[in-house]
Every structure is written in structure tokens, then in C-alpha cells.
PDB file of N, CA, C and O in Angstrom:
ATOM      1  N   UNK A   1      66.517 133.204  95.338  1.00  0.00           N
ATOM      2  CA  UNK A   1      67.527 132.308  94.808  1.00  0.00           C
ATOM      3  C   UNK A   1      67.114 131.891  93.406  1.00  0.00           C
ATOM      4  O   UNK A   1      65.928 131.891  93.074  1.00  0.00           O
ATOM      5  N   UNK A   2      68.074 131.545  92.602  1.00  0.00           N
ATOM      6  CA  UNK A   2      67.859 131.171  91.211  1.00  0.00           C
ATOM      7  C   UNK A   2      66.990 129.917  91.104  1.00  0.00           C
ATOM      8  O   UNK A   2      67.179 128.953  91.847  1.00  0.00           O
ATOM      9  N   UNK A   3      66.033 129.942  90.167  1.00  0.00           N
ATOM     10  CA  UNK A   3      65.147 128.785  89.964  1.00  0.00           C
ATOM     11  C   UNK A   3      65.923 127.545  89.537  1.00  0.00           C
ATOM     12  O   UNK A   3      65.510 126.428  89.848  1.00  0.00           O
ATOM     13  N   UNK A   4      67.028 127.715  88.838  1.00  0.00           N
ATOM     14  CA  UNK A   4      67.831 126.561  88.403  1.00  0.00           C
ATOM     15  C   UNK A   4      68.409 125.816  89.608  1.00  0.00           C
ATOM     16  O   UNK A   4      68.569 124.597  89.565  1.00  0.00           O
ATOM     17  N   UNK A   5      68.717 126.532  90.663  1.00  0.00           N
ATOM     18  CA  UNK A   5      69.223 125.880  91.878  1.00  0.00           C
ATOM     19  C   UNK A   5      68.124 125.041  92.506  1.00  0.00           C
ATOM     20  O   UNK A   5      68.364 123.909  92.927  1.00  0.00           O
ATOM     21  N   UNK A   6      66.921 125.593  92.570  1.00  0.00           N
ATOM     22  CA  UNK A   6      65.783 124.851  93.119  1.00  0.00           C
ATOM     23  C   UNK A   6      65.524 123.607  92.279  1.00  0.00           C
ATOM     24  O   UNK A   6      65.299 122.528  92.827  1.00  0.00           O
ATOM     25  N   UNK A   7      65.552 123.744  90.963  1.00  0.00           N
ATOM     26  CA  UNK A   7      65.341 122.605  90.066  1.00  0.00           C
ATOM     27  C   UNK A   7      66.414 121.547  90.278  1.00  0.00           C
ATOM     28  O   UNK A   7      66.108 120.357  90.348  1.00  0.00           O
ATOM     29  N   UNK A   8      67.646 121.966  90.380  1.00  0.00           N
ATOM     30  CA  UNK A   8      68.757 121.039  90.562  1.00  0.00           C
ATOM     31  C   UNK A   8      68.632 120.283  91.883  1.00  0.00           C
ATOM     32  O   UNK A   8      68.838 119.071  91.931  1.00  0.00           O
ATOM     33  N   UNK A   9      68.298 120.996  92.942  1.00  0.00           N
ATOM     34  CA  UNK A   9      68.120 120.357  94.250  1.00  0.00           C
ATOM     35  C   UNK A   9      66.970 119.357  94.186  1.00  0.00           C
ATOM     36  O   UNK A   9      67.078 118.250  94.713  1.00  0.00           O
ATOM     37  N   UNK A  10      65.886 119.738  93.552  1.00  0.00           N
ATOM     38  CA  UNK A  10      64.720 118.852  93.446  1.00  0.00           C
ATOM     39  C   UNK A  10      65.073 117.565  92.715  1.00  0.00           C
ATOM     40  O   UNK A  10      64.718 116.475  93.165  1.00  0.00           O
ATOM     41  N   UNK A  11      65.767 117.686  91.593  1.00  0.00           N
ATOM     42  CA  UNK A  11      66.137 116.489  90.839  1.00  0.00           C
ATOM     43  C   UNK A  11      67.204 115.677  91.563  1.00  0.00           C
ATOM     44  O   UNK A  11      67.259 114.458  91.400  1.00  0.00           O
ATOM     45  N   UNK A  12      68.036 116.312  92.344  1.00  0.00           N
ATOM     46  CA  UNK A  12      69.016 115.569  93.146  1.00  0.00           C
ATOM     47  C   UNK A  12      68.303 114.712  94.185  1.00  0.00           C
ATOM     48  O   UNK A  12      68.684 113.564  94.417  1.00  0.00           O
ATOM     49  N   UNK A  13      67.272 115.267  94.807  1.00  0.00           N
ATOM     50  CA  UNK A  13      66.506 114.525  95.804  1.00  0.00           C
ATOM     51  C   UNK A  13      65.740 113.379  95.141  1.00  0.00           C
ATOM     52  O   UNK A  13      65.710 112.268  95.670  1.00  0.00           O
ATOM     53  N   UNK A  14      65.123 113.642  93.990  1.00  0.00           N
ATOM     54  CA  UNK A  14      64.418 112.592  93.253  1.00  0.00           C
ATOM     55  C   UNK A  14      65.367 111.456  92.875  1.00  0.00           C
ATOM     56  O   UNK A  14      65.044 110.280  93.039  1.00  0.00           O
ATOM     57  N   UNK A  15      66.525 111.822  92.374  1.00  0.00           N
ATOM     58  CA  UNK A  15      67.509 110.824  91.970  1.00  0.00           C
ATOM     59  C   UNK A  15      67.988 110.014  93.161  1.00  0.00           C
ATOM     60  O   UNK A  15      68.137 108.795  93.066  1.00  0.00           O
ATOM     61  N   UNK A  16      68.230 110.682  94.284  1.00  0.00           N
ATOM     62  CA  UNK A  16      68.680 109.981  95.492  1.00  0.00           C
ATOM     63  C   UNK A  16      67.653 108.961  95.942  1.00  0.00           C
ATOM     64  O   UNK A  16      68.005 107.858  96.359  1.00  0.00           O
ATOM     65  N   UNK A  17      66.383 109.331  95.856  1.00  0.00           N
ATOM     66  CA  UNK A  17      65.313 108.429  96.256  1.00  0.00           C
ATOM     67  C   UNK A  17      65.289 107.187  95.374  1.00  0.00           C
ATOM     68  O   UNK A  17      65.161 106.071  95.878  1.00  0.00           O
ATOM     69  N   UNK A  18      65.408 107.367  94.087  1.00  0.00           N
ATOM     70  CA  UNK A  18      65.400 106.237  93.149  1.00  0.00           C
ATOM     71  C   UNK A  18      66.625 105.358  93.347  1.00  0.00           C
ATOM     72  O   UNK A  18      66.515 104.132  93.336  1.00  0.00           O
ATOM     73  N   UNK A  19      67.779 105.965  93.525  1.00  0.00           N
ATOM     74  CA  UNK A  19      69.023 105.204  93.734  1.00  0.00           C
ATOM     75  C   UNK A  19      68.953 104.417  95.038  1.00  0.00           C
ATOM     76  O   UNK A  19      69.437 103.286  95.102  1.00  0.00           O
ATOM     77  N   UNK A  20      68.363 104.992  96.067  1.00  0.00           N
ATOM     78  CA  UNK A  20      68.216 104.279  97.340  1.00  0.00           C
ATOM     79  C   UNK A  20      67.391 103.015  97.149  1.00  0.00           C
ATOM     80  O   UNK A  20      67.760 101.946  97.635  1.00  0.00           O
ATOM     81  N   UNK A  21      66.278 103.140  96.443  1.00  0.00           N
ATOM     82  CA  UNK A  21      65.473 101.947  96.150  1.00  0.00           C
ATOM     83  C   UNK A  21      66.265 100.936  95.328  1.00  0.00           C
ATOM     84  O   UNK A  21      66.236  99.740  95.619  1.00  0.00           O
ATOM     85  N   UNK A  22      66.967 101.405  94.313  1.00  0.00           N
ATOM     86  CA  UNK A  22      67.757 100.517  93.457  1.00  0.00           C
ATOM     87  C   UNK A  22      68.778  99.734  94.282  1.00  0.00           C
ATOM     88  O   UNK A  22      68.925  98.523  94.117  1.00  0.00           O
ATOM     89  N   UNK A  23      69.475 100.435  95.167  1.00  0.00           N
ATOM     90  CA  UNK A  23      70.469  99.773  96.027  1.00  0.00           C
ATOM     91  C   UNK A  23      69.824  98.716  96.917  1.00  0.00           C
ATOM     92  O   UNK A  23      70.331  97.600  97.039  1.00  0.00           O
ATOM     93  N   UNK A  24      68.710  99.076  97.532  1.00  0.00           N
ATOM     94  CA  UNK A  24      68.046  98.135  98.433  1.00  0.00           C
ATOM     95  C   UNK A  24      67.560  96.898  97.688  1.00  0.00           C
ATOM     96  O   UNK A  24      67.639  95.790  98.218  1.00  0.00           O
ATOM     97  N   UNK A  25      67.058  97.071  96.467  1.00  0.00           N
ATOM     98  CA  UNK A  25      66.540  95.943  95.701  1.00  0.00           C
ATOM     99  C   UNK A  25      67.638  95.059  95.134  1.00  0.00           C
ATOM    100  O   UNK A  25      67.586  93.836  95.273  1.00  0.00           O
ATOM    101  N   UNK A  26      68.627  95.664  94.500  1.00  0.00           N
ATOM    102  CA  UNK A  26      69.575  94.902  93.690  1.00  0.00           C
ATOM    103  C   UNK A  26      70.950  94.709  94.318  1.00  0.00           C
ATOM    104  O   UNK A  26      71.579  93.670  94.119  1.00  0.00           O
ATOM    105  N   UNK A  27      71.422  95.689  95.068  1.00  0.00           N
ATOM    106  CA  UNK A  27      72.769  95.582  95.614  1.00  0.00           C
ATOM    107  C   UNK A  27      72.787  94.896  96.976  1.00  0.00           C
ATOM    108  O   UNK A  27      73.649  94.062  97.248  1.00  0.00           O
ATOM    109  N   UNK A  28      71.829  95.255  97.826  1.00  0.00           N
ATOM    110  CA  UNK A  28      71.814  94.711  99.184  1.00  0.00           C
ATOM    111  C   UNK A  28      70.946  93.470  99.308  1.00  0.00           C
ATOM    112  O   UNK A  28      70.997  92.765 100.316  1.00  0.00           O
ATOM    113  N   UNK A  29      70.148  93.206  98.277  1.00  0.00           N
ATOM    114  CA  UNK A  29      69.280  92.038  98.308  1.00  0.00           C
ATOM    115  C   UNK A  29      68.151  92.150  99.311  1.00  0.00           C
ATOM    116  O   UNK A  29      67.612  91.137  99.757  1.00  0.00           O
ATOM    117  N   UNK A  30      67.785  93.373  99.673  1.00  0.00           N
ATOM    118  CA  UNK A  30      66.713  93.586 100.654  1.00  0.00           C
ATOM    119  C   UNK A  30      65.364  93.716  99.963  1.00  0.00           C
ATOM    120  O   UNK A  30      64.620  94.665 100.211  1.00  0.00           O
ATOM    121  N   UNK A  31      65.053  92.761  99.098  1.00  0.00           N
ATOM    122  CA  UNK A  31      63.778  92.793  98.399  1.00  0.00           C
ATOM    123  C   UNK A  31      62.643  92.678  99.407  1.00  0.00           C
ATOM    124  O   UNK A  31      62.641  91.800 100.270  1.00  0.00           O
ATOM    125  N   UNK A  32      61.695  93.571  99.280  1.00  0.00           N
ATOM    126  CA  UNK A  32      60.588  93.597 100.232  1.00  0.00           C
ATOM    127  C   UNK A  32      59.297  93.871  99.481  1.00  0.00           C
ATOM    128  O   UNK A  32      59.193  94.845  98.736  1.00  0.00           O
ATOM    129  N   UNK A  33      58.311  93.000  99.684  1.00  0.00           N
ATOM    130  CA  UNK A  33      57.020  93.216  99.048  1.00  0.00           C
ATOM    131  C   UNK A  33      56.359  94.489  99.552  1.00  0.00           C
ATOM    132  O   UNK A  33      55.650  95.158  98.800  1.00  0.00           O
ATOM    133  N   UNK A  34      56.583  94.828 100.808  1.00  0.00           N
ATOM    134  CA  UNK A  34      55.979  96.059 101.331  1.00  0.00           C
ATOM    135  C   UNK A  34      56.587  97.281 100.648  1.00  0.00           C
ATOM    136  O   UNK A  34      55.894  98.276 100.437  1.00  0.00           O
ATOM    137  N   UNK A  35      57.870  97.220 100.300  1.00  0.00           N
ATOM    138  CA  UNK A  35      58.511  98.323  99.598  1.00  0.00           C
ATOM    139  C   UNK A  35      57.952  98.450  98.176  1.00  0.00           C
ATOM    140  O   UNK A  35      57.687  99.558  97.707  1.00  0.00           O
ATOM    141  N   UNK A  36      57.775  97.321  97.497  1.00  0.00           N
ATOM    142  CA  UNK A  36      57.186  97.333  96.156  1.00  0.00           C
ATOM    143  C   UNK A  36      55.759  97.881  96.220  1.00  0.00           C
ATOM    144  O   UNK A  36      55.372  98.710  95.397  1.00  0.00           O
ATOM    145  N   UNK A  37      54.985  97.418  97.192  1.00  0.00           N
ATOM    146  CA  UNK A  37      53.617  97.899  97.355  1.00  0.00           C
ATOM    147  C   UNK A  37      53.608  99.404  97.613  1.00  0.00           C
ATOM    148  O   UNK A  37      52.769 100.124  97.073  1.00  0.00           O
ATOM    149  N   UNK A  38      54.530  99.871  98.429  1.00  0.00           N
ATOM    150  CA  UNK A  38      54.633 101.290  98.736  1.00  0.00           C
ATOM    151  C   UNK A  38      54.902 102.110  97.474  1.00  0.00           C
ATOM    152  O   UNK A  38      54.284 103.154  97.268  1.00  0.00           O
ATOM    153  N   UNK A  39      55.816 101.644  96.637  1.00  0.00           N
ATOM    154  CA  UNK A  39      56.141 102.347  95.393  1.00  0.00           C
ATOM    155  C   UNK A  39      54.930 102.370  94.469  1.00  0.00           C
ATOM    156  O   UNK A  39      54.572 103.418  93.931  1.00  0.00           O
ATOM    157  N   UNK A  40      54.303 101.217  94.287  1.00  0.00           N
ATOM    158  CA  UNK A  40      53.134 101.146  93.405  1.00  0.00           C
ATOM    159  C   UNK A  40      52.008 102.038  93.921  1.00  0.00           C
ATOM    160  O   UNK A  40      51.393 102.774  93.149  1.00  0.00           O
ATOM    161  N   UNK A  41      51.739 101.974  95.211  1.00  0.00           N
ATOM    162  CA  UNK A  41      50.689 102.799  95.796  1.00  0.00           C
ATOM    163  C   UNK A  41      51.001 104.291  95.639  1.00  0.00           C
ATOM    164  O   UNK A  41      50.118 105.078  95.298  1.00  0.00           O
ATOM    165  N   UNK A  42      52.240 104.672  95.884  1.00  0.00           N
ATOM    166  CA  UNK A  42      52.634 106.075  95.722  1.00  0.00           C
ATOM    167  C   UNK A  42      52.425 106.559  94.298  1.00  0.00           C
ATOM    168  O   UNK A  42      51.930 107.665  94.083  1.00  0.00           O
ATOM    169  N   UNK A  43      52.798 105.741  93.327  1.00  0.00           N
ATOM    170  CA  UNK A  43      52.630 106.114  91.915  1.00  0.00           C
ATOM    171  C   UNK A  43      51.153 106.189  91.552  1.00  0.00           C
ATOM    172  O   UNK A  43      50.730 107.124  90.873  1.00  0.00           O
ATOM    173  N   UNK A  44      50.365 105.217  91.995  1.00  0.00           N
ATOM    174  CA  UNK A  44      48.922 105.227  91.705  1.00  0.00           C
ATOM    175  C   UNK A  44      48.276 106.480  92.281  1.00  0.00           C
ATOM    176  O   UNK A  44      47.468 107.121  91.609  1.00  0.00           O
ATOM    177  N   UNK A  45      48.616 106.833  93.506  1.00  0.00           N
ATOM    178  CA  UNK A  45      48.053 108.031  94.133  1.00  0.00           C
ATOM    179  C   UNK A  45      48.456 109.283  93.362  1.00  0.00           C
ATOM    180  O   UNK A  45      47.623 110.151  93.102  1.00  0.00           O
ATOM    181  N   UNK A  46      49.733 109.375  92.996  1.00  0.00           N
ATOM    182  CA  UNK A  46      50.213 110.556  92.270  1.00  0.00           C
ATOM    183  C   UNK A  46      49.537 110.694  90.909  1.00  0.00           C
ATOM    184  O   UNK A  46      49.185 111.799  90.498  1.00  0.00           O
ATOM    185  N   UNK A  47      49.357 109.578  90.213  1.00  0.00           N
ATOM    186  CA  UNK A  47      48.693 109.628  88.905  1.00  0.00           C
ATOM    187  C   UNK A  47      47.210 109.940  89.078  1.00  0.00           C
ATOM    188  O   UNK A  47      46.667 110.776  88.355  1.00  0.00           O
ATOM    189  N   UNK A  48      46.556 109.282  90.022  1.00  0.00           N
ATOM    190  CA  UNK A  48      45.119 109.479  90.230  1.00  0.00           C
ATOM    191  C   UNK A  48      44.772 110.914  90.608  1.00  0.00           C
ATOM    192  O   UNK A  48      43.752 111.449  90.175  1.00  0.00           O
ATOM    193  N   UNK A  49      45.627 111.533  91.417  1.00  0.00           N
ATOM    194  CA  UNK A  49      45.357 112.890  91.879  1.00  0.00           C
ATOM    195  C   UNK A  49      46.163 113.954  91.130  1.00  0.00           C
ATOM    196  O   UNK A  49      46.170 115.125  91.508  1.00  0.00           O
ATOM    197  N   UNK A  50      46.839 113.525  90.065  1.00  0.00           N
ATOM    198  CA  UNK A  50      47.619 114.439  89.217  1.00  0.00           C
ATOM    199  C   UNK A  50      48.644 115.237  90.030  1.00  0.00           C
ATOM    200  O   UNK A  50      48.798 116.445  89.850  1.00  0.00           O
ATOM    201  N   UNK A  51      49.337 114.533  90.923  1.00  0.00           N
ATOM    202  CA  UNK A  51      50.390 115.152  91.724  1.00  0.00           C
ATOM    203  C   UNK A  51      51.683 115.097  90.926  1.00  0.00           C
ATOM    204  O   UNK A  51      52.111 114.027  90.493  1.00  0.00           O
ATOM    205  N   UNK A  52      52.296 116.248  90.735  1.00  0.00           N
ATOM    206  CA  UNK A  52      53.480 116.332  89.886  1.00  0.00           C
ATOM    207  C   UNK A  52      54.422 117.404  90.450  1.00  0.00           C
ATOM    208  O   UNK A  52      54.288 118.585  90.127  1.00  0.00           O
ATOM    209  N   UNK A  53      55.365 116.989  91.285  1.00  0.00           N
ATOM    210  CA  UNK A  53      56.287 117.932  91.914  1.00  0.00           C
ATOM    211  C   UNK A  53      57.137 118.691  90.891  1.00  0.00           C
ATOM    212  O   UNK A  53      57.279 119.907  91.026  1.00  0.00           O
ATOM    213  N   UNK A  54      57.709 118.033  89.875  1.00  0.00           N
ATOM    214  CA  UNK A  54      58.469 118.810  88.881  1.00  0.00           C
ATOM    215  C   UNK A  54      57.615 119.886  88.192  1.00  0.00           C
ATOM    216  O   UNK A  54      58.094 120.993  87.948  1.00  0.00           O
ATOM    217  N   UNK A  55      56.373 119.567  87.885  1.00  0.00           N
ATOM    218  CA  UNK A  55      55.503 120.567  87.259  1.00  0.00           C
ATOM    219  C   UNK A  55      55.248 121.737  88.203  1.00  0.00           C
ATOM    220  O   UNK A  55      55.174 122.887  87.769  1.00  0.00           O
ATOM    221  N   UNK A  56      55.114 121.441  89.494  1.00  0.00           N
ATOM    222  CA  UNK A  56      54.959 122.496  90.501  1.00  0.00           C
ATOM    223  C   UNK A  56      56.157 123.452  90.459  1.00  0.00           C
ATOM    224  O   UNK A  56      56.025 124.649  90.716  1.00  0.00           O
ATOM    225  N   UNK A  57      57.311 122.902  90.134  1.00  0.00           N
ATOM    226  CA  UNK A  57      58.525 123.720  90.042  1.00  0.00           C
ATOM    227  C   UNK A  57      58.720 124.282  88.638  1.00  0.00           C
ATOM    228  O   UNK A  57      59.813 124.730  88.293  1.00  0.00           O
ATOM    229  N   UNK A  58      57.658 124.258  87.827  1.00  0.00           N
ATOM    230  CA  UNK A  58      57.666 124.763  86.450  1.00  0.00           C
ATOM    231  C   UNK A  58      58.614 124.000  85.534  1.00  0.00           C
ATOM    232  O   UNK A  58      59.232 124.582  84.642  1.00  0.00           O
ATOM    233  N   UNK A  59      58.724 122.710  85.757  1.00  0.00           N
ATOM    234  CA  UNK A  59      59.542 121.850  84.905  1.00  0.00           C
ATOM    235  C   UNK A  59      58.609 120.944  84.121  1.00  0.00           C
ATOM    236  O   UNK A  59      57.953 120.073  84.693  1.00  0.00           O
ATOM    237  N   UNK A  60      58.551 121.144  82.832  1.00  0.00           N
ATOM    238  CA  UNK A  60      57.665 120.356  81.970  1.00  0.00           C
ATOM    239  C   UNK A  60      58.470 119.252  81.303  1.00  0.00           C
ATOM    240  O   UNK A  60      59.567 119.484  80.793  1.00  0.00           O
ATOM    241  N   UNK A  61      57.915 118.059  81.315  1.00  0.00           N
ATOM    242  CA  UNK A  61      58.565 116.917  80.680  1.00  0.00           C
ATOM    243  C   UNK A  61      57.882 116.597  79.360  1.00  0.00           C
ATOM    244  O   UNK A  61      56.675 116.791  79.211  1.00  0.00           O
ATOM    245  N   UNK A  62      58.656 116.109  78.410  1.00  0.00           N
ATOM    246  CA  UNK A  62      58.080 115.678  77.139  1.00  0.00           C
ATOM    247  C   UNK A  62      57.551 114.248  77.244  1.00  0.00           C
ATOM    248  O   UNK A  62      56.899 113.760  76.321  1.00  0.00           O
ATOM    249  N   UNK A  63      57.825 113.579  78.355  1.00  0.00           N
ATOM    250  CA  UNK A  63      57.356 112.213  78.576  1.00  0.00           C
ATOM    251  C   UNK A  63      56.114 112.277  79.473  1.00  0.00           C
ATOM    252  O   UNK A  63      56.196 112.721  80.618  1.00  0.00           O
ATOM    253  N   UNK A  64      54.960 111.830  78.947  1.00  0.00           N
ATOM    254  CA  UNK A  64      53.741 111.883  79.758  1.00  0.00           C
ATOM    255  C   UNK A  64      53.875 111.072  81.049  1.00  0.00           C
ATOM    256  O   UNK A  64      54.444 109.981  81.047  1.00  0.00           O
ATOM    257  N   UNK A  65      53.364 111.597  82.113  1.00  0.00           N
ATOM    258  CA  UNK A  65      53.273 110.956  83.430  1.00  0.00           C
ATOM    259  C   UNK A  65      54.613 110.777  84.154  1.00  0.00           C
ATOM    260  O   UNK A  65      54.621 110.230  85.256  1.00  0.00           O
ATOM    261  N   UNK A  66      55.724 111.205  83.598  1.00  0.00           N
ATOM    262  CA  UNK A  66      57.012 111.006  84.283  1.00  0.00           C
ATOM    263  C   UNK A  66      57.055 111.798  85.588  1.00  0.00           C
ATOM    264  O   UNK A  66      57.595 111.318  86.585  1.00  0.00           O
ATOM    265  N   UNK A  67      56.496 112.994  85.591  1.00  0.00           N
ATOM    266  CA  UNK A  67      56.446 113.784  86.823  1.00  0.00           C
ATOM    267  C   UNK A  67      55.590 113.126  87.884  1.00  0.00           C
ATOM    268  O   UNK A  67      55.928 113.154  89.067  1.00  0.00           O
ATOM    269  N   UNK A  68      54.474 112.528  87.462  1.00  0.00           N
ATOM    270  CA  UNK A  68      53.612 111.806  88.392  1.00  0.00           C
ATOM    271  C   UNK A  68      54.335 110.597  88.973  1.00  0.00           C
ATOM    272  O   UNK A  68      54.235 110.323  90.169  1.00  0.00           O
ATOM    273  N   UNK A  69      55.062 109.878  88.128  1.00  0.00           N
ATOM    274  CA  UNK A  69      55.789 108.685  88.579  1.00  0.00           C
ATOM    275  C   UNK A  69      56.881 109.067  89.570  1.00  0.00           C
ATOM    276  O   UNK A  69      57.030 108.431  90.613  1.00  0.00           O
ATOM    277  N   UNK A  70      57.640 110.101  89.245  1.00  0.00           N
ATOM    278  CA  UNK A  70      58.697 110.546  90.158  1.00  0.00           C
ATOM    279  C   UNK A  70      58.099 111.032  91.479  1.00  0.00           C
ATOM    280  O   UNK A  70      58.635 110.747  92.550  1.00  0.00           O
ATOM    281  N   UNK A  71      57.008 111.753  91.398  1.00  0.00           N
ATOM    282  CA  UNK A  71      56.337 112.211  92.611  1.00  0.00           C
ATOM    283  C   UNK A  71      55.811 111.030  93.417  1.00  0.00           C
ATOM    284  O   UNK A  71      55.883 111.031  94.646  1.00  0.00           O
ATOM    285  N   UNK A  72      55.282 110.023  92.727  1.00  0.00           N
ATOM    286  CA  UNK A  72      54.801 108.820  93.402  1.00  0.00           C
ATOM    287  C   UNK A  72      55.906 108.092  94.135  1.00  0.00           C
ATOM    288  O   UNK A  72      55.693 107.571  95.229  1.00  0.00           O
ATOM    289  N   UNK A  73      57.087 108.052  93.537  1.00  0.00           N
ATOM    290  CA  UNK A  73      58.231 107.428  94.210  1.00  0.00           C
ATOM    291  C   UNK A  73      58.581 108.205  95.475  1.00  0.00           C
ATOM    292  O   UNK A  73      58.881 107.614  96.512  1.00  0.00           O
ATOM    293  N   UNK A  74      58.540 109.515  95.384  1.00  0.00           N
ATOM    294  CA  UNK A  74      58.799 110.326  96.583  1.00  0.00           C
ATOM    295  C   UNK A  74      57.736 110.097  97.644  1.00  0.00           C
ATOM    296  O   UNK A  74      58.049 109.996  98.830  1.00  0.00           O
ATOM    297  N   UNK A  75      56.485 110.016  97.224  1.00  0.00           N
ATOM    298  CA  UNK A  75      55.398 109.756  98.172  1.00  0.00           C
ATOM    299  C   UNK A  75      55.634 108.428  98.879  1.00  0.00           C
ATOM    300  O   UNK A  75      55.386 108.304 100.079  1.00  0.00           O
ATOM    301  N   UNK A  76      56.111 107.439  98.134  1.00  0.00           N
ATOM    302  CA  UNK A  76      56.325 106.113  98.722  1.00  0.00           C
ATOM    303  C   UNK A  76      57.411 106.110  99.788  1.00  0.00           C
ATOM    304  O   UNK A  76      57.473 105.193 100.608  1.00  0.00           O
ATOM    305  N   UNK A  77      58.261 107.116  99.785  1.00  0.00           N
ATOM    306  CA  UNK A  77      59.329 107.195 100.790  1.00  0.00           C
ATOM    307  C   UNK A  77      58.793 107.609 102.151  1.00  0.00           C
ATOM    308  O   UNK A  77      59.459 107.403 103.166  1.00  0.00           O
ATOM    309  N   UNK A  78      57.604 108.185 102.186  1.00  0.00           N
ATOM    310  CA  UNK A  78      56.990 108.510 103.467  1.00  0.00           C
ATOM    311  C   UNK A  78      56.828 109.995 103.699  1.00  0.00           C
ATOM    312  O   UNK A  78      57.424 110.822 103.009  1.00  0.00           O
ATOM    313  N   UNK A  79      56.014 110.312 104.679  1.00  0.00           N
ATOM    314  CA  UNK A  79      55.667 111.706 104.944  1.00  0.00           C
ATOM    315  C   UNK A  79      56.846 112.522 105.462  1.00  0.00           C
ATOM    316  O   UNK A  79      56.979 113.692 105.103  1.00  0.00           O
ATOM    317  N   UNK A  80      57.690 111.947 106.282  1.00  0.00           N
ATOM    318  CA  UNK A  80      58.852 112.697 106.775  1.00  0.00           C
ATOM    319  C   UNK A  80      59.770 113.095 105.630  1.00  0.00           C
ATOM    320  O   UNK A  80      60.296 114.207 105.597  1.00  0.00           O
ATOM    321  N   UNK A  81      59.956 112.177 104.696  1.00  0.00           N
ATOM    322  CA  UNK A  81      60.804 112.437 103.534  1.00  0.00           C
ATOM    323  C   UNK A  81      60.218 113.572 102.698  1.00  0.00           C
ATOM    324  O   UNK A  81      60.939 114.482 102.289  1.00  0.00           O
ATOM    325  N   UNK A  82      58.909 113.518 102.444  1.00  0.00           N
ATOM    326  CA  UNK A  82      58.233 114.553 101.659  1.00  0.00           C
ATOM    327  C   UNK A  82      58.293 115.895 102.388  1.00  0.00           C
ATOM    328  O   UNK A  82      58.563 116.926 101.772  1.00  0.00           O
ATOM    329  N   UNK A  83      58.046 115.884 103.681  1.00  0.00           N
ATOM    330  CA  UNK A  83      58.087 117.117 104.463  1.00  0.00           C
ATOM    331  C   UNK A  83      59.472 117.761 104.372  1.00  0.00           C
ATOM    332  O   UNK A  83      59.584 118.970 104.171  1.00  0.00           O
ATOM    333  N   UNK A  84      60.518 116.961 104.520  1.00  0.00           N
ATOM    334  CA  UNK A  84      61.885 117.489 104.439  1.00  0.00           C
ATOM    335  C   UNK A  84      62.176 118.081 103.060  1.00  0.00           C
ATOM    336  O   UNK A  84      62.822 119.123 102.948  1.00  0.00           O
ATOM    337  N   UNK A  85      61.698 117.417 102.024  1.00  0.00           N
ATOM    338  CA  UNK A  85      61.917 117.918 100.657  1.00  0.00           C
ATOM    339  C   UNK A  85      61.187 119.240 100.459  1.00  0.00           C
ATOM    340  O   UNK A  85      61.775 120.214  99.989  1.00  0.00           O
ATOM    341  N   UNK A  86      59.917 119.275 100.815  1.00  0.00           N
ATOM    342  CA  UNK A  86      59.141 120.502 100.625  1.00  0.00           C
ATOM    343  C   UNK A  86      59.700 121.649 101.452  1.00  0.00           C
ATOM    344  O   UNK A  86      59.718 122.793 100.998  1.00  0.00           O
ATOM    345  N   UNK A  87      60.153 121.349 102.656  1.00  0.00           N
ATOM    346  CA  UNK A  87      60.763 122.377 103.507  1.00  0.00           C
ATOM    347  C   UNK A  87      62.026 122.935 102.844  1.00  0.00           C
ATOM    348  O   UNK A  87      62.235 124.148 102.822  1.00  0.00           O
ATOM    349  N   UNK A  88      62.857 122.053 102.310  1.00  0.00           N
ATOM    350  CA  UNK A  88      64.095 122.488 101.654  1.00  0.00           C
ATOM    351  C   UNK A  88      63.795 123.290 100.392  1.00  0.00           C
ATOM    352  O   UNK A  88      64.406 124.332 100.154  1.00  0.00           O
ATOM    353  N   UNK A  89      62.847 122.799  99.579  1.00  0.00           N
ATOM    354  CA  UNK A  89      62.537 123.480  98.332  1.00  0.00           C
ATOM    355  C   UNK A  89      61.910 124.847  98.588  1.00  0.00           C
ATOM    356  O   UNK A  89      62.270 125.824  97.932  1.00  0.00           O
ATOM    357  N   UNK A  90      60.975 124.924  99.535  1.00  0.00           N
ATOM    358  CA  UNK A  90      60.331 126.210  99.794  1.00  0.00           C
ATOM    359  C   UNK A  90      61.288 127.193 100.457  1.00  0.00           C
ATOM    360  O   UNK A  90      61.184 128.397 100.224  1.00  0.00           O
ATOM    361  N   UNK A  91      62.209 126.711 101.270  1.00  0.00           N
ATOM    362  CA  UNK A  91      63.158 127.643 101.891  1.00  0.00           C
ATOM    363  C   UNK A  91      64.155 128.162 100.861  1.00  0.00           C
ATOM    364  O   UNK A  91      64.539 129.330 100.906  1.00  0.00           O
ATOM    365  N   UNK A  92      64.575 127.312  99.940  1.00  0.00           N
ATOM    366  CA  UNK A  92      65.497 127.752  98.878  1.00  0.00           C
ATOM    367  C   UNK A  92      64.765 128.670  97.927  1.00  0.00           C
ATOM    368  O   UNK A  92      65.315 129.683  97.495  1.00  0.00           O
ATOM    369  N   UNK A  93      63.524 128.328  97.593  1.00  0.00           N
ATOM    370  CA  UNK A  93      62.744 129.131  96.660  1.00  0.00           C
ATOM    371  C   UNK A  93      62.426 130.500  97.241  1.00  0.00           C
ATOM    372  O   UNK A  93      62.313 131.476  96.499  1.00  0.00           O
ATOM    373  N   UNK A  94      62.278 130.583  98.572  1.00  0.00           N
ATOM    374  CA  UNK A  94      61.937 131.841  99.224  1.00  0.00           C
ATOM    375  C   UNK A  94      63.100 132.797  99.400  1.00  0.00           C
ATOM    376  O   UNK A  94      62.888 133.986  99.640  1.00  0.00           O
ATOM    377  N   UNK A  95      64.340 132.295  99.285  1.00  0.00           N
ATOM    378  CA  UNK A  95      65.500 133.164  99.491  1.00  0.00           C
ATOM    379  C   UNK A  95      65.984 133.803  98.230  1.00  0.00           C
ATOM    380  O   UNK A  95      66.954 134.561  98.255  1.00  0.00           O
TER     381      UNK A  95
END
């Protein structure tokens, strides 16, 4: 399958994750310290271990650490979320 499709799907998932957090924080008023801690921890882990999902997909950003931050946000969503994303990306990439 075309790499642009994989890239598009990846960024759609990243965007959905960020929008979900935005809705929970600002629209629904479900502010949660555990959610903030989860986001911060995910970003710290991604930066510390140089985890960068967009770079893995050969997408280079001109903004330093943006890939790490986006990956950290995905990490903060939990292991099931990450597993589903990786499963979708690898299955699309393999076809």
C-alpha cells in the first residue's frame, strides 16, 4: 500500500488522540490530574528514550521534538491504544 496512506492514517490517529484530550479538558470539563500526569509522563518517556512514531514512518519534522511529543501523547493513551495503532499501521504498511 502507498506510504502516503500509512502517513495519513498515522496522523489521523495522532490528531484524534489530541482532540479527545482537548474535548475532555475543555468541552466536557472532565479535568483530571491523573490525565495530565499521564500526558506528561508519556511525553517524558518518549523524549528520554527518543521514541518518535512519525520518524519511524519516515516523516521528518522541522520542529525539534514534535515527533517525541506526539508519540508521548499516544503513549499516555495506554497500551491498548498503542497496540491498536501499531497493528493498523503495520497491516496497512504490509499490504
